[in-house]
MARKOL-480284 format. One record per residue (C-alpha): residue number from 1; residue in one letter; chain; x, y, z. Coordinates in nm, 4 decimals, decimal comma. Layout:
BEGIN
> kolgu / seti / kollum / east / north / up
> NUM / A / A / X / Y / Z
...
END
This chain:
BEGIN
> kolgu / seti / kollum / east / north / up
> 1 / M / A / 0,9406 / 2,3147 / -6,6851
> 2 / A / A / 0,8955 / 2,6955 / -6,7102
> 3 / Q / A / 0,8607 / 2,7729 / -6,3458
> 4 / P / A / 1,0130 / 2,6972 / -6,0113
> 5 / N / A / 0,9161 / 2,3402 / -5,9026
> 6 / K / A / 0,9012 / 2,1434 / -5,5843
> 7 / S / A / 1,0847 / 1,8563 / -5,7665
> 8 / T / A / 1,1473 / 1,7340 / -6,1226
> 9 / E / A / 0,8466 / 1,4998 / -6,0658
> 10 / T / A / 0,6012 / 1,7312 / -5,8995
> 11 / R / A / 0,4552 / 2,0329 / -6,0729
> 12 / L / A / 0,2633 / 2,2600 / -5,8359
> 13 / S / A / -0,0224 / 2,4808 / -5,9624
> 14 / I / A / 0,0151 / 2,8649 / -5,9923
> 15 / K / A / -0,3581 / 2,9003 / -5,9501
> 16 / N / A / -0,3942 / 2,7860 / -5,5904
> 17 / E / A / -0,2055 / 2,8113 / -5,2602
> 18 / D / A / 0,0374 / 2,5149 / -5,3364
> 19 / Y / A / 0,3502 / 2,7250 / -5,3800
> 20 / G / A / 0,2811 / 2,9168 / -5,0674
> 21 / K / A / 0,2464 / 2,6125 / -4,8573
> 22 / W / A / 0,5486 / 2,4628 / -5,0208
> 23 / L / A / 0,7745 / 2,7512 / -4,9371
> 24 / H / A / 0,6567 / 2,7638 / -4,5788
> 25 / E / A / 0,7305 / 2,3927 / -4,5550
> 26 / V / A / 1,0874 / 2,4550 / -4,6804
> 27 / I / A / 1,1368 / 2,7328 / -4,4291
> 28 / A / A / 1,0155 / 2,5139 / -4,1440
> 29 / I / A / 1,2228 / 2,2116 / -4,2478
> 30 / L / A / 1,5359 / 2,4360 / -4,2592
> 31 / K / A / 1,4321 / 2,5673 / -3,9060
> 32 / L / A / 1,4643 / 2,9324 / -4,0173
> 33 / K / A / 1,3236 / 3,2157 / -3,8299
> 34 / N / A / 1,2281 / 3,5695 / -3,9617
> 35 / V / A / 1,3675 / 3,5015 / -4,3075
> 36 / T / A / 1,4319 / 3,7686 / -4,5705
> 37 / L / A / 1,3228 / 3,6547 / -4,9129
> 38 / A / A / 1,4362 / 3,7813 / -5,2617
> 39 / G / A / 1,2579 / 3,6665 / -5,5713
> 40 / F / A / 1,2776 / 3,7400 / -5,9390
> 41 / S / A / 0,9944 / 3,6948 / -6,1967
> 42 / L / A / 0,8089 / 3,3664 / -6,1120
> 43 / G / A / 1,0103 / 3,3633 / -5,7765
> 44 / G / A / 0,8089 / 3,6774 / -5,6991
> 45 / L / A / 0,4953 / 3,4842 / -5,7498
> 46 / V / A / 0,6109 / 3,2062 / -5,5110
> 47 / I / A / 0,6943 / 3,4575 / -5,2378
> 48 / L / A / 0,3635 / 3,6398 / -5,2680
> 49 / K / A / 0,1801 / 3,3052 / -5,2559
> 50 / A / A / 0,3725 / 3,2258 / -4,9318
> 51 / L / A / 0,2629 / 3,5605 / -4,7780
> 52 / E / A / -0,0939 / 3,5173 / -4,9033
> 53 / F / A / -0,0985 / 3,1660 / -4,7478
> 54 / K / A / 0,0647 / 3,2604 / -4,4109
> 55 / D / A / 0,2004 / 3,6091 / -4,3337
> 56 / E / A / 0,4400 / 3,4946 / -4,0515
> 57 / N / A / 0,7937 / 3,4048 / -4,0014
> 58 / V / A / 0,8931 / 3,6221 / -4,2947
> 59 / K / A / 1,0819 / 3,9345 / -4,1973
> 60 / E / A / 1,0864 / 4,1301 / -4,5303
> 61 / V / A / 1,0689 / 4,0506 / -4,9126
> 62 / F / A / 1,2334 / 4,1927 / -5,2124
> 63 / L / A / 1,0549 / 4,1314 / -5,5426
> 64 / T / A / 1,2256 / 4,2072 / -5,8809
> 65 / A / A / 1,0127 / 4,2204 / -6,1826
> 66 / P / A / 0,7681 / 3,9913 / -6,0106
> 67 / A / A / 0,4864 / 3,7840 / -6,1620
> 68 / Y / A / 0,1450 / 3,7773 / -5,9937
> 69 / L / A / 0,0910 / 4,1543 / -5,9822
> 70 / V / A / 0,0053 / 4,2494 / -6,3295
> 71 / N / A / 0,0434 / 4,0991 / -6,6743
> 72 / G / A / 0,1679 / 4,2699 / -6,9981
> 73 / N / A / -0,0150 / 4,2856 / -7,3418
> 74 / P / A / -0,0677 / 3,9214 / -7,4373
> 75 / L / A / -0,0477 / 4,0119 / -7,8125
> 76 / K / A / 0,2875 / 4,1680 / -7,7695
> 77 / A / A / 0,4093 / 3,8637 / -7,5822
> 78 / L / A / 0,2767 / 3,6333 / -7,8382
> 79 / L / A / 0,4468 / 3,8084 / -8,1348
> 80 / K / A / 0,7783 / 3,8941 / -7,9578
> 81 / V / A / 0,8353 / 3,6002 / -7,7324
> 82 / F / A / 0,6103 / 3,2915 / -7,7880
> 83 / I / A / 0,6093 / 3,2876 / -8,1731
> 84 / P / A / 0,9889 / 3,3157 / -8,2009
> 85 / M / A / 1,0231 / 3,0441 / -7,9392
> 86 / K / A / 0,7852 / 2,8028 / -8,1404
> 87 / R / A / 0,9816 / 2,8892 / -8,4586
> 88 / Y / A / 1,3054 / 2,7896 / -8,2882
> 89 / I / A / 1,1473 / 2,4531 / -8,1675
> 90 / K / A / 1,0392 / 2,3816 / -8,5266
> 91 / S / A / 1,3483 / 2,4995 / -8,7069
> 92 / Q / A / 1,6261 / 2,4957 / -8,4495
> 93 / K / A / 1,7597 / 2,8046 / -8,6003
> 94 / I / A / 1,9512 / 2,9997 / -8,3343
> 95 / K / A / 1,8307 / 3,3546 / -8,4602
> 96 / Y / A / 1,4850 / 3,2728 / -8,3142
> 97 / V / A / 1,6391 / 3,2220 / -7,9550
> 98 / E / A / 1,8284 / 3,5522 / -8,0030
> 99 / R / A / 1,5248 / 3,7230 / -8,1197
> 100 / F / A / 1,2984 / 3,6538 / -7,8209
> 101 / L / A / 1,5810 / 3,6710 / -7,5626
> 102 / N / A / 1,6488 / 4,0286 / -7,7055
> 103 / E / A / 1,2976 / 4,1181 / -7,5942
> 104 / L / A / 1,3481 / 3,9845 / -7,2452
> 105 / F / A / 1,7171 / 4,0437 / -7,1592
> 106 / T / A / 1,8587 / 4,3829 / -7,1033
> 107 / E / A / 2,2044 / 4,2791 / -7,2276
> 108 / R / A / 2,3066 / 3,9870 / -7,4521
> 109 / D / A / 2,3780 / 3,6694 / -7,2496
> 110 / E / A / 2,5743 / 3,4069 / -7,4360
> 111 / F / A / 2,5189 / 3,1398 / -7,1708
> 112 / A / A / 2,1455 / 3,1929 / -7,1847
> 113 / I / A / 2,1481 / 3,1613 / -7,5650
> 114 / Q / A / 2,3375 / 2,8427 / -7,5609
> 115 / F / A / 2,1513 / 2,6926 / -7,2583
> 116 / L / A / 1,7981 / 2,7728 / -7,3761
> 117 / S / A / 1,8584 / 2,6602 / -7,7205
> 118 / K / A / 1,9147 / 2,3228 / -7,5641
> 119 / V / A / 1,6415 / 2,3369 / -7,3160
> 120 / F / A / 1,3571 / 2,4466 / -7,5517
> 121 / L / A / 1,4014 / 2,1304 / -7,7608
> 122 / H / A / 1,3188 / 1,9041 / -7,4661
> 123 / F / A / 1,0034 / 2,0480 / -7,2967
> 124 / K / A / 0,6651 / 2,1527 / -7,3666
> 125 / M / A / 0,5977 / 2,5274 / -7,3181
> 126 / D / A / 0,3057 / 2,6136 / -7,0924
> 127 / F / A / 0,1190 / 2,9187 / -7,2376
> 128 / T / A / -0,1217 / 2,9297 / -6,9363
> 129 / P / A / -0,1644 / 3,3095 / -6,8441
> 130 / V / A / -0,0067 / 3,3898 / -6,5078
> 131 / P / A / -0,2748 / 3,4800 / -6,2544
> 132 / V / A / -0,2641 / 3,8068 / -6,0481
> 133 / I / A / -0,3119 / 3,8413 / -5,6735
> 134 / K / A / -0,6592 / 3,9626 / -5,5666
> 135 / T / A / -0,6846 / 4,2882 / -5,3728
> 136 / Q / A / -0,8587 / 4,1118 / -5,0922
> 137 / A / A / -0,5708 / 3,8781 / -5,0530
> 138 / A / A / -0,3007 / 4,1458 / -5,0732
> 139 / K / A / -0,4640 / 4,3871 / -4,8205
> 140 / P / A / -0,3965 / 4,1786 / -4,4994
> 141 / I / A / -0,0253 / 4,1230 / -4,5807
> 142 / K / A / 0,1845 / 4,2933 / -4,3076
> 143 / T / A / 0,5280 / 4,1819 / -4,4143
> 144 / P / A / 0,7481 / 4,4787 / -4,5522
> 145 / I / A / 0,7579 / 4,4574 / -4,9339
> 146 / T / A / 1,0078 / 4,6206 / -5,1620
> 147 / I / A / 0,9325 / 4,6047 / -5,5410
> 148 / I / A / 1,2031 / 4,6541 / -5,8064
> 149 / A / A / 1,0451 / 4,7047 / -6,1505
> 150 / A / A / 1,1887 / 4,7147 / -6,4931
> 151 / K / A / 1,0809 / 5,0180 / -6,7064
> 152 / N / A / 1,1039 / 4,8141 / -7,0364
> 153 / D / A / 0,9454 / 4,4981 / -6,9010
> 154 / L / A / 0,7308 / 4,3277 / -7,1764
> 155 / M / A / 0,6056 / 4,0592 / -6,9378
> 156 / F / A / 0,5129 / 4,2639 / -6,6307
> 157 / P / A / 0,4987 / 4,6451 / -6,7184
> 158 / S / A / 0,6603 / 4,8606 / -6,4572
> 159 / E / A / 0,4226 / 5,1566 / -6,4330
> 160 / K / A / 0,1105 / 4,9244 / -6,4177
> 161 / M / A / 0,2946 / 4,7275 / -6,1567
> 162 / I / A / 0,3921 / 5,0008 / -5,9238
> 163 / K / A / 0,0502 / 5,1671 / -5,9461
> 164 / R / A / -0,1272 / 4,8407 / -5,8551
> 165 / A / A / 0,1331 / 4,7630 / -5,5731
> 166 / K / A / 0,0744 / 5,1075 / -5,4050
> 167 / K / A / -0,2979 / 5,0453 / -5,4335
> 168 / I / A / -0,3121 / 4,6922 / -5,2794
> 169 / F / A / -0,0130 / 4,6472 / -5,0452
> 170 / P / A / -0,0467 / 4,8529 / -4,7160
> 171 / S / A / 0,3079 / 4,7170 / -4,6225
> 172 / L / A / 0,4720 / 4,8346 / -4,9427
> 173 / K / A / 0,7961 / 5,0219 / -4,8618
> 174 / N / A / 0,8997 / 5,3656 / -5,0068
> 175 / T / A / 1,2130 / 5,2214 / -5,1383
> 176 / T / A / 1,0286 / 5,0786 / -5,4416
> 177 / L / A / 1,2713 / 5,1121 / -5,7340
> 178 / L / A / 1,2316 / 5,1463 / -6,1059
> 179 / L / A / 1,5219 / 5,0345 / -6,3204
> 180 / E / A / 1,5082 / 5,2976 / -6,5942
> 181 / Q / A / 1,7126 / 5,1041 / -6,8575
> 182 / S / A / 1,6002 / 4,7502 / -6,7776
> 183 / K / A / 1,4013 / 4,4915 / -6,9666
> 184 / H / A / 1,2578 / 4,1895 / -6,7914
> 185 / V / A / 1,5942 / 4,0296 / -6,7116
> 186 / Q / A / 1,8352 / 4,2920 / -6,5559
> 187 / S / A / 2,1759 / 4,3875 / -6,6556
> 188 / R / A / 2,4819 / 4,2999 / -6,4316
> 189 / S / A / 2,5068 / 4,6571 / -6,3147
> 190 / D / A / 2,1273 / 4,6693 / -6,2113
> 191 / N / A / 2,1793 / 4,3258 / -6,0389
> 192 / K / A / 2,4539 / 4,4810 / -5,8219
> 193 / K / A / 2,2136 / 4,7703 / -5,7338
> 194 / I / A / 1,9459 / 4,5123 / -5,6337
> 195 / V / A / 2,2053 / 4,3276 / -5,4101
> 196 / E / A / 2,2947 / 4,6642 / -5,2377
> 197 / I / A / 1,9237 / 4,7425 / -5,1727
> 198 / I / A / 1,8674 / 4,3946 / -5,0119
> 199 / K / A / 2,1963 / 4,4297 / -4,8035
> 200 / K / A / 2,0886 / 4,7647 / -4,6468
END
């Protein structure tokens, strides 16, 4: 399945508050207090859903190229990512995996190529558009938010993301960062920068 899941048998909806409730359940079961959360892509959606559901017991969040804030051009995503994906599933030619990963990954990742070339043959791709958080749901959030955006992100464009985040999140921190050379999936060096930001 193409998103974080409660378990292999239970698929939560990205359209309602299920993911937010689930994450708070996990935090409660683990008896954690004032947690710091960090999420990438759809992990960002899960964290924002949690803040939207209940803005408590979370000290701070760090969101890297997060879903749920803005979406990119659907035609570009179709041509550069989803069509090559479908072609790979039909033909099993590795060049199609390399083609769409080149659009998403900042640097070539041999493990991702080998892993995803196996995975894509055994699951059905969900092409449902990712929803975006409503302004009225974002405004009450008090938890400090740091956003790390990728300048060349095809899925969730950085400039559009930062502009909207500044508009809708009163708790957005000034440490919001733009990774100038990054596509949706960051390079190793950019990941190290992100770790340092979280550790501060």
